[in-house]
NUPAGU-719383 format. One record per residue (C-alpha): residue number from 0; residue in three letters; x, y, z. Coordinates in steps of 0.1 Angstrom, whole numbers. Last residue first. Layout:
+-----+---------+-------+-------+-------+
| num | residuo |     u |     v |     w |
+-----+---------+-------+-------+-------+
| NUM |     ala |     X |     Y |     Z |
...
+-----+---------+-------+-------+-------+
REM end
This chain:
+-----+---------+-------+-------+-------+
| num | residuo |     u |     v |     w |
+-----+---------+-------+-------+-------+
| 295 |     unk |   -58 |    74 |  -147 |
| 294 |     unk |   -44 |    42 |  -141 |
| 293 |     unk |   -17 |    42 |  -164 |
| 292 |     unk |    -6 |    75 |  -182 |
| 291 |     unk |   -10 |    84 |  -217 |
| 290 |     unk |    20 |    96 |  -237 |
| 289 |     unk |    21 |   127 |  -241 |
| 288 |     unk |     1 |   143 |  -276 |
| 287 |     unk |   -31 |   132 |  -271 |
| 286 |     unk |   -45 |   165 |  -278 |
| 285 |     unk |   -60 |   163 |  -243 |
| 284 |     unk |   -24 |   153 |  -231 |
| 283 |     unk |    -9 |   182 |  -254 |
| 282 |     unk |   -35 |   209 |  -239 |
| 281 |     unk |   -23 |   197 |  -203 |
| 280 |     unk |    11 |   199 |  -208 |
| 279 |     unk |    13 |   236 |  -222 |
| 278 |     unk |    -9 |   248 |  -193 |
| 277 |     unk |    13 |   233 |  -168 |
| 276 |     unk |    45 |   243 |  -182 |
| 275 |     unk |    31 |   277 |  -188 |
| 274 |     unk |    23 |   276 |  -152 |
| 273 |     unk |    57 |   268 |  -138 |
| 272 |     unk |    69 |   298 |  -162 |
| 271 |     unk |    46 |   323 |  -150 |
| 270 |     unk |    57 |   310 |  -112 |
| 269 |     unk |    96 |   321 |  -117 |
| 268 |     unk |   113 |   294 |  -102 |
| 267 |     unk |   141 |   293 |  -129 |
| 266 |     unk |   158 |   259 |  -138 |
| 265 |     unk |   130 |   255 |  -166 |
| 264 |     unk |   116 |   221 |  -176 |
| 263 |     unk |   105 |   214 |  -210 |
| 262 |     unk |    75 |   185 |  -215 |
| 261 |     unk |    78 |   166 |  -248 |
| 260 |     unk |   100 |   138 |  -232 |
| 259 |     unk |    68 |   115 |  -218 |
| 258 |     unk |    86 |    80 |  -212 |
| 257 |     unk |   102 |    95 |  -178 |
| 256 |     unk |    71 |    95 |  -165 |
| 255 |     unk |    69 |   120 |  -134 |
| 254 |     unk |    54 |   154 |  -151 |
| 253 |     unk |    28 |   128 |  -166 |
| 252 |     unk |    19 |   113 |  -132 |
| 251 |     unk |    17 |   148 |  -116 |
| 250 |     unk |    -4 |   163 |  -152 |
| 249 |     unk |   -27 |   136 |  -144 |
| 248 |     unk |   -35 |   142 |  -105 |
| 247 |     unk |   -34 |   179 |  -115 |
| 246 |     unk |   -63 |   170 |  -138 |
| 245 |     unk |   -83 |   156 |  -113 |
| 244 |     unk |   -73 |   184 |   -89 |
| 243 |     unk |   -93 |   206 |  -112 |
| 242 |     unk |  -119 |   180 |  -116 |
| 241 |     unk |  -131 |   180 |   -79 |
| 240 |     unk |  -128 |   151 |   -62 |
| 239 |     unk |  -152 |   144 |   -35 |
| 238 |     unk |  -169 |   120 |   -61 |
| 237 |     unk |  -141 |   103 |   -61 |
| 236 |     unk |  -141 |    81 |   -25 |
| 235 |     unk |  -106 |    69 |   -19 |
| 234 |     unk |  -101 |    89 |    18 |
| 233 |     unk |   -75 |    84 |    43 |
| 232 |     unk |   -72 |   102 |    68 |
| 231 |     unk |   -38 |   124 |    77 |
| 230 |     unk |    -7 |   114 |    93 |
| 229 |     unk |    19 |   124 |    64 |
| 228 |     unk |    40 |    90 |    63 |
| 227 |     unk |    17 |    69 |    86 |
| 226 |     unk |   -18 |    78 |    78 |
| 225 |     unk |   -15 |    87 |    39 |
| 224 |     unk |     9 |    59 |    33 |
| 223 |     unk |   -11 |    36 |    52 |
| 222 |     unk |   -40 |    42 |    30 |
| 221 |     unk |   -19 |    43 |    -3 |
| 220 |     unk |    -6 |     6 |     2 |
| 219 |     unk |    30 |    -7 |     6 |
| 218 |     unk |    34 |   -42 |    17 |
| 217 |     unk |    60 |   -49 |    -5 |
| 216 |     unk |    77 |   -11 |   -17 |
| 215 |     unk |    60 |    -3 |   -49 |
| 214 |     unk |    88 |     8 |   -78 |
| 213 |     unk |    72 |    38 |   -96 |
| 212 |     unk |    78 |    35 |  -131 |
| 211 |     unk |    52 |    14 |  -140 |
| 210 |     unk |    28 |    35 |  -122 |
| 209 |     unk |     5 |    21 |  -100 |
| 208 |     unk |    13 |    34 |   -68 |
| 207 |     unk |    11 |    67 |   -84 |
| 206 |     unk |   -24 |    65 |   -89 |
| 205 |     unk |   -35 |    51 |   -53 |
| 204 |     unk |    -9 |    79 |   -41 |
| 203 |     unk |   -31 |   108 |   -58 |
| 202 |     unk |   -63 |    92 |   -53 |
| 201 |     unk |   -53 |    92 |   -11 |
| 200 |     unk |   -39 |   122 |   -11 |
| 199 |     unk |   -68 |   144 |   -29 |
| 198 |     unk |   -88 |   126 |    -6 |
| 197 |     unk |   -72 |   138 |    26 |
| 196 |     unk |   -78 |   175 |    17 |
| 195 |     unk |   -47 |   196 |     5 |
| 194 |     unk |   -20 |   207 |    34 |
| 193 |     unk |     2 |   179 |    33 |
| 192 |     unk |    30 |   187 |    56 |
| 191 |     unk |    63 |   166 |    43 |
| 190 |     unk |    87 |   157 |    71 |
| 189 |     unk |   101 |   129 |    49 |
| 188 |     unk |   100 |   104 |    80 |
| 187 |     unk |   119 |    73 |    71 |
| 186 |     unk |   122 |    37 |    50 |
| 185 |     unk |   137 |    42 |    17 |
| 184 |     unk |   122 |    41 |   -17 |
| 183 |     unk |   141 |    73 |   -24 |
| 182 |     unk |   110 |    95 |   -39 |
| 181 |     unk |   102 |   106 |    -3 |
| 180 |     unk |   133 |   115 |     1 |
| 179 |     unk |   135 |   142 |   -25 |
| 178 |     unk |   106 |   164 |    -9 |
| 177 |     unk |   129 |   164 |    22 |
| 176 |     unk |   154 |   183 |     5 |
| 175 |     unk |   128 |   202 |   -11 |
| 174 |     unk |   122 |   214 |    21 |
| 173 |     unk |    85 |   218 |    34 |
| 172 |     unk |    83 |   253 |    48 |
| 171 |     unk |    54 |   263 |    21 |
| 170 |     unk |    33 |   236 |    29 |
| 169 |     unk |    20 |   209 |     6 |
| 168 |     unk |   -10 |   210 |   -14 |
| 167 |     unk |   -15 |   251 |   -19 |
| 166 |     unk |   -13 |   245 |   -56 |
| 165 |     unk |    18 |   266 |   -61 |
| 164 |     unk |    38 |   243 |   -33 |
| 163 |     unk |    22 |   211 |   -53 |
| 162 |     unk |    36 |   228 |   -86 |
| 161 |     unk |    68 |   235 |   -77 |
| 160 |     unk |    79 |   198 |   -57 |
| 159 |     unk |    64 |   184 |   -92 |
| 158 |     unk |    91 |   202 |  -107 |
| 157 |     unk |   118 |   194 |   -87 |
| 156 |     unk |   104 |   154 |   -91 |
| 155 |     unk |   112 |   157 |  -131 |
| 154 |     unk |   145 |   173 |  -125 |
| 153 |     unk |   151 |   148 |   -99 |
| 152 |     unk |   146 |   119 |  -130 |
| 151 |     unk |   164 |   140 |  -156 |
| 150 |     unk |   198 |   140 |  -133 |
| 149 |     unk |   189 |   103 |  -123 |
| 148 |     unk |   185 |    94 |  -157 |
| 147 |     unk |   221 |   108 |  -163 |
| 146 |     unk |   239 |   100 |  -131 |
| 145 |     unk |   230 |    62 |  -138 |
| 144 |     unk |   236 |    42 |  -106 |
| 143 |     unk |   206 |    56 |   -86 |
| 142 |     unk |   173 |    51 |  -103 |
| 141 |     unk |   150 |    73 |   -81 |
| 140 |     unk |   115 |    62 |   -80 |
| 139 |     unk |   110 |    41 |   -53 |
| 138 |     unk |    82 |    57 |   -31 |
| 137 |     unk |    81 |    58 |     9 |
| 136 |     unk |    74 |    38 |    38 |
| 135 |     unk |    71 |    47 |    72 |
| 134 |     unk |    99 |    46 |    98 |
| 133 |     unk |    90 |    29 |   132 |
| 132 |     unk |    94 |    -1 |   118 |
| 131 |     unk |    85 |   -39 |   126 |
| 130 |     unk |   102 |   -63 |   103 |
| 129 |     unk |    68 |   -88 |    94 |
| 128 |     unk |    48 |   -64 |    84 |
| 127 |     unk |    69 |   -57 |    56 |
| 126 |     unk |    60 |   -88 |    46 |
| 125 |     unk |    28 |   -87 |    47 |
| 124 |     unk |     8 |  -104 |    80 |
| 123 |     unk |   -14 |  -135 |    78 |
| 122 |     unk |   -41 |  -127 |   107 |
| 121 |     unk |   -32 |  -148 |   138 |
| 120 |     unk |   -51 |  -174 |   148 |
| 119 |     unk |   -26 |  -199 |   131 |
| 118 |     unk |   -33 |  -234 |   119 |
| 117 |     unk |     1 |  -251 |   101 |
| 116 |     unk |   -11 |  -252 |    65 |
| 115 |     unk |   -33 |  -280 |    52 |
| 114 |     unk |   -13 |  -304 |    29 |
| 113 |     unk |   -35 |  -298 |    -9 |
| 112 |     unk |   -70 |  -298 |    -7 |
| 111 |     unk |   -88 |  -329 |   -12 |
| 110 |     unk |  -107 |  -336 |    22 |
| 109 |     unk |  -115 |  -298 |    28 |
| 108 |     unk |  -135 |  -296 |    -8 |
| 107 |     unk |  -155 |  -326 |    -2 |
| 106 |     unk |  -173 |  -331 |   -36 |
| 105 |     unk |  -210 |  -325 |   -27 |
| 104 |     unk |  -212 |  -296 |   -43 |
| 103 |     unk |  -232 |  -265 |   -38 |
| 102 |     unk |  -219 |  -246 |   -12 |
| 101 |     unk |  -180 |  -254 |   -10 |
| 100 |     unk |  -183 |  -261 |   -47 |
|  99 |     unk |  -195 |  -221 |   -54 |
|  98 |     unk |  -166 |  -209 |   -29 |
|  97 |     unk |  -142 |  -225 |   -49 |
|  96 |     unk |  -151 |  -213 |   -84 |
|  95 |     unk |  -157 |  -180 |   -71 |
|  94 |     unk |  -121 |  -183 |   -61 |
|  93 |     unk |  -110 |  -196 |   -94 |
|  92 |     unk |  -126 |  -164 |  -106 |
|  91 |     unk |  -111 |  -140 |   -83 |
|  90 |     unk |   -80 |  -150 |   -99 |
|  89 |     unk |   -84 |  -143 |  -130 |
|  88 |     unk |   -96 |  -111 |  -127 |
|  87 |     unk |   -68 |  -105 |  -107 |
|  86 |     unk |   -39 |   -91 |  -130 |
|  85 |     unk |   -62 |   -68 |  -154 |
|  84 |     unk |   -75 |   -55 |  -121 |
|  83 |     unk |   -49 |   -52 |  -100 |
|  82 |     unk |   -53 |   -63 |   -66 |
|  81 |     unk |   -21 |   -65 |   -48 |
|  80 |     unk |   -19 |   -28 |   -32 |
|  79 |     unk |   -26 |   -44 |     4 |
|  78 |     unk |   -56 |   -28 |     9 |
|  77 |     unk |   -68 |   -48 |   -24 |
|  76 |     unk |   -54 |   -79 |   -16 |
|  75 |     unk |   -71 |   -73 |    18 |
|  74 |     unk |  -100 |   -64 |     5 |
|  73 |     unk |  -105 |   -94 |   -23 |
|  72 |     unk |   -99 |  -119 |     3 |
|  71 |     unk |  -129 |  -109 |    30 |
|  70 |     unk |  -151 |  -108 |    -5 |
|  69 |     unk |  -137 |  -143 |   -14 |
|  68 |     unk |  -147 |  -158 |    22 |
|  67 |     unk |  -183 |  -142 |    23 |
|  66 |     unk |  -189 |  -162 |    56 |
|  65 |     unk |  -158 |  -178 |    71 |
|  64 |     unk |  -147 |  -216 |    68 |
|  63 |     unk |  -113 |  -207 |    57 |
|  62 |     unk |  -105 |  -172 |    60 |
|  61 |     unk |   -68 |  -178 |    72 |
|  60 |     unk |   -66 |  -204 |    43 |
|  59 |     unk |   -71 |  -177 |    21 |
|  58 |     unk |   -54 |  -148 |    34 |
|  57 |     unk |   -26 |  -169 |    29 |
|  56 |     unk |   -31 |  -182 |    -4 |
|  55 |     unk |   -43 |  -148 |   -18 |
|  54 |     unk |    -7 |  -139 |   -34 |
|  53 |     unk |   -15 |  -166 |   -57 |
|  52 |     unk |     5 |  -203 |   -65 |
|  51 |     unk |   -20 |  -220 |   -37 |
|  50 |     unk |   -51 |  -200 |   -54 |
|  49 |     unk |   -43 |  -214 |   -87 |
|  48 |     unk |   -38 |  -252 |   -74 |
|  47 |     unk |   -69 |  -249 |   -56 |
|  46 |     unk |   -91 |  -234 |   -89 |
|  45 |     unk |   -76 |  -262 |  -111 |
|  44 |     unk |   -81 |  -291 |   -83 |
|  43 |     unk |  -116 |  -277 |   -78 |
|  42 |     unk |  -126 |  -280 |  -115 |
|  41 |     unk |  -114 |  -313 |  -118 |
|  40 |     unk |  -133 |  -325 |   -87 |
|  39 |     unk |  -164 |  -305 |  -104 |
|  38 |     unk |  -158 |  -326 |  -139 |
|  37 |     unk |  -157 |  -357 |  -123 |
|  36 |     unk |  -190 |  -349 |   -98 |
|  35 |     unk |  -208 |  -342 |  -138 |
|  34 |     unk |  -209 |  -302 |  -146 |
|  33 |     unk |  -239 |  -284 |  -160 |
|  32 |     unk |  -240 |  -258 |  -128 |
|  31 |     unk |  -201 |  -258 |  -133 |
|  30 |     unk |  -201 |  -247 |  -166 |
|  29 |     unk |  -230 |  -223 |  -162 |
|  28 |     unk |  -208 |  -207 |  -135 |
|  27 |     unk |  -178 |  -203 |  -153 |
|  26 |     unk |  -199 |  -185 |  -180 |
|  25 |     unk |  -211 |  -163 |  -156 |
|  24 |     unk |  -179 |  -157 |  -150 |
|  23 |     unk |  -160 |  -146 |  -178 |
|  22 |     unk |  -195 |  -125 |  -187 |
|  21 |     unk |  -187 |  -103 |  -158 |
|  20 |     unk |  -219 |   -99 |  -136 |
|  19 |     unk |  -193 |  -116 |  -104 |
|  18 |     unk |  -164 |   -98 |  -116 |
|  17 |     unk |  -180 |   -61 |  -110 |
|  16 |     unk |  -198 |   -74 |   -81 |
|  15 |     unk |  -160 |   -81 |   -68 |
|  14 |     unk |  -143 |   -48 |   -79 |
|  13 |     unk |  -177 |   -27 |   -62 |
|  12 |     unk |  -163 |   -48 |   -33 |
|  11 |     unk |  -125 |   -41 |   -35 |
|  10 |     unk |  -139 |    -1 |   -38 |
|   9 |     unk |  -142 |    30 |   -55 |
|   8 |     unk |  -138 |    10 |   -88 |
|   7 |     unk |  -127 |    30 |  -119 |
|   6 |     unk |   -95 |    42 |  -103 |
|   5 |     unk |   -88 |    -1 |  -108 |
|   4 |     unk |   -84 |     8 |  -142 |
|   3 |     unk |   -92 |   -24 |  -165 |
|   2 |     unk |  -130 |   -20 |  -168 |
|   1 |     unk |  -152 |   -51 |  -171 |
|   0 |     unk |  -184 |   -46 |  -192 |
+-----+---------+-------+-------+-------+
REM end
């Protein structure tokens, strides 16, 4: 059974293998195996049209004639943060259809494709890479233009700042002003010193980038943020994530979620009050009283 939570899959390869065992692809495969030449040609036209209109298009052309073409394209989309399972499942099935047709059908796939793009020896780059910048990306969370909403958002971010300090995730010398800039969405060095391990940071950023309340910059991926913004080595192996860190990631997502109105924030820096907020929030999480969060 396919899981639509990206965090359930450790890698793009694991996600692709799950698709290959999915009932939808197995049904499509059976249709291909029993199809007439005319039906195969129609399948090719449909698959080609879907791929041309998708995020996979440039990569699909770049990896033309490569062994494991689908696997290579899926890995590129996964790395770029565009491989959301619920959205891309159908696209992968169309790519698998094209791959099967190229391997098993007598139809001249290349001759019947849409007009070919100019050949290039260089790998297609994300839009953000076409405008080189020496400044790493940040997350777009704040909504400027509505002072009331912005004030509430800042209060949530400031609560997260206190939590991460208490947990020892960031250096105690990190200023609130620098921490604040990480949620502005503008490329810049935020001067946040990460002290916890790279696995926590990588999975935390992966989950944040999947939240509806975060506007993801084009071409932004957790792996690049880990390296460029925090100077750490990315590791998304969830088996290395302990239960306490997993709960703290979940709490971070819930605190930032503007739809969770049950959380009460204190203006005090008293650590006991912060702990009380955390304990109360976790109780409500497991009691189902707080809004469930996408991705975890």
